[in-house]
Phi, psi and omega in degrees: 000131179302151184301315181298323179292320177299317179297318178300315180297316179295318178295322178297318177297318179294319178297315179298323179295319179297311182297315179297319179296319180297318180291323184285316190252308193280331190069177182303316183289311181297320179296316180297319179296317179296320180295314180297317180296314181294317179298316180298315181296316184282332174295319177299317179295320182295313185285336179255010189297316186301309181297317182296313184293318179298320177295320182296326179267002183056036183271155177231145177289137180239151179262173178298325180293324183283326182220071188298319182294313179296315182299315181293324178296314178298317182297316181296316183288325180292330175293318176298325182278352181072038184242153170293160180293122178279166169290139181251133182226157181230130180252138187275058181242141179287332179290126177291128179190175180200159175205163174237148176212175183116146188283341178199173183301330181289334182244030185279153175230131173249121182237136175236158177269159177299325179298325179297317181293334182281323191257342183269141168282175188297318181294320178294319178300317179296322178297317180296313181293321178298324176299316180291323176295327177297320176301320180294312182296324181279357181055045183291330177299318179293316180300316180293327178292319177298316179297318180294325178297313181295320177295325178293323176301315181296320178298316180293322178294326177296321176297318177298323180295326178298317178295325178298318180290320184288318188250357177080162179228188179284169185294338181269000181284181181294153180288152178302323180295315179297320178296317180295317178299317178299314180303323183278323192260313191298312180299320178295317179298322179296317179297317181296320178293318179297317179292324177298320176297317180301316181295321179293326178291330176293316176301315181297318180296322175300314183295317180293322178299319178297324177291321181295314183272333186077012183224078181298329182291332177294317177292322178301316178295321179295320180297321177299316179296316180298317181296315179298317182294326181297337180261352183246328185244115182290154174225125179276092181216149182294139176302337181292332180250353180303321182296346178289335183292157183298322170233130185308116184292345178263009177059027181287347183279353184287143177116165179232192179060231182296327180299324180294324181297331182258019180260143176279340182240147174289162176302141181301320181301322180288321177296315179296318180300321179292321178294317179296327179291344179283343182285127179280120180278136177294145179294141181287000000 
């Protein structure tokens, strides 16, 4: 199934969960209150994301004079991607990594770590930066914010459901059994759907990055380096912003089975395999 279609299906599931939860627990008033609260919290996070994330990574904005090679690389690739020039930032971490933030392409920030500039060759660096530009072009920050808003609505409704169980409701309200089932199932399902959307956006960003550079194997090689470094070189960064990085700097993406379901990023081997499959093999 194509990545965009998978995201549509996951978003549809999340939407259905929100609507069902609202009807079961909140009623019109409770549902509206949860929706307003979740939208407000995530809108604040979206519009203030750049400053917050840069502070969390201890990153600083750099000019073309301060980082001419990095600046020119970003400028060249953003032109290929059809994007306005983003703000360029540098984070003082030895672990090679990168991330994008900003509420839309006009307010985007592309940040790389000092370690990334030290260990990547030019083609790998371009692959990493193109991946982050792909997130900007795909408006993934907005998509993730919408998903987080819906998951937040469910979380708030679950809190309301706890009060319903503790203090009781009117006779026409939801049954205690239905409320208990919701408390156990809905928040977990919302988180899993939200994480599934995140993983699909990573696959999509890899594919778009390969189109921008024309070199999927360069990005595949960069991902291997990033993954190895994430397990060898520590990075002091908050778990709250770690998932923004191209490869989770806290190595939380490692593992399979249930661990994979709770990961923001797909396994590196699967990402690399998809990139390698994009290479057209010469006829024998």
